[in-house]
N, C-alpha and C positions, 0 to 999 in steps of 0.2 A: 444870689450873689453873697448876701450877708451870711447865709447858712454855710456856704463853702468857706468863707473867711473865718467864721467861728470854728468850724470843724477842723480845718487845717491849723488854725491858731492853737487849738487845744492839743492837737497831735504834735505840733512843734514845741509847745510848752512841755509836753510830756517827754519829748526828746531832750530838751534842755535840762529839765529836772533830773531825768535819769542819768544824763551825763554828769551832772554835778554830784549826784549820789554815788556814782562810780568813783569819781575823783575823791570824794570824802571817804569812801570805803577803803581805797588804796592809799590814802594819806597824801594825795597830790594837790590839795587845794592851795598850797603855798606856791605852786608853780604858776605864776600869772600868765605865762606865755601859752598855756593850754587853753586859755579863754578864746584863742583863735578858732578852736573847733566849735565854739558857740556860733560863730559866723557861718561856718559850714552847715551846721544844723539848721540855722535860720535860712540859709540859701536853699537848702533842700525843701524845707517846708513852704517857703514862699513860691518857689518854682512849681512845686507840686500843686499848690492851690491855683495858680494861674493856669496850669495845664488842665486841671480838672474843670475849671470854668470854661476854657476853650472847648473842651469836649462837650460840656453841657449845652453850649450855644451852637454846637455843630460847626465850629471853626470860624464863625462870624463874630469875632471878638472885637469889641470897641476898645480903643487904647485906654481911655480913662477908666472904663469899668474893669478891665483886667488889672490895671494899676491899682485900683481901689481894693480889689480882692487881695492882692499881694500886700498892700499897706495894712489892711485890716488884719490879715494873718499875722503880720509882724507886731502890730499893737497888742493883739490878744495874747500872743505868745510871750511878749516881753512883759506885759503887765502881770501875768500869772507867775512868771519866773522871778520878777523883781519882788513880788509879794512874798513868794516863798523865801527868797533871800532875806527879806526884811524880818520875817518870822525867825529864820535861822539865826540871824545876827542878834535878835532880841532874846532868844531862848538860850543859846549857848555857843555862839560863834566868836568868842573872844580871841581865839588864836587867828581866825580869819581877819578880824579887825586889826590885829597887830601887823599882819602881813600887808593888808591894804594900806595902812597908814604909812608904811615905808615906801609905797608906790607913789611916784610923782603925780599920777593922774588923780589920786584921791587926796593926798596931802595930809596935813595935820588935823584938819577939821573932822576927819573921820573918827578921831578919838572922842571928840565932844558930842557929836550927834551922828553916831555910826549908822543908824537906821535910815535917816533922811538922806545922808550923803550917798550911801550904797544904793538905795532905791532910785535916787535921782540920776546917778551916773549910769546905772543899768538901764533905766528907761531911755535916757538920751542915746546911749550906745546901741541898744537894741532897736529902737524905733528908727533912728537915722540909718543904721546899717540895713534894716529891713526895707525901708523905703528906697534906698539906693539899689538894693537887690531887685526889688520890684521894677524899678525903672530900667535896669539892665535887662532883666528877663523879658520885659515887654518889647524890647527892641527885636527880640527873636519871635515872640508869640504874636506880634501885631500883624504879620503877614499871614495870609490865608494858607499858603503852601510853604511857608518858612524859607522862601528863596528871595534873594536880592532882586529887586525889580530890574528889568532889562539885562539880566545876566543869562548866559547860555544854559 
């Protein structure tokens, strides 16, 4: 279970980092609305991890164990992505700090302690969304045949 969470967490982090690098390459990091696609990447990673776990246990997935795989995937991916963003902010992301300080979610504190604020917000955003995605995905994966009970 932990190996799957780690594996898919690394793959999801690679997807998040690759997406950020593409945004950086095309000069789109100032468009904060594009962060929505981070959630899509997270949803794909968490869902794939839970699906792989269900296949590994031959369809007999326990609710909390499947949920734990999804949550672990989210934590690993978010931690790696937030660490990369912390390094990027510290090395040369002054323009990103200026954009984020204008955003109401980050506020003025990002100017004084940009690394801590960005890391904290990304961790909260990523872990909470990943856990919610795992919860939603487990509503589907908890059934052995993925059908609503007592339905035709």
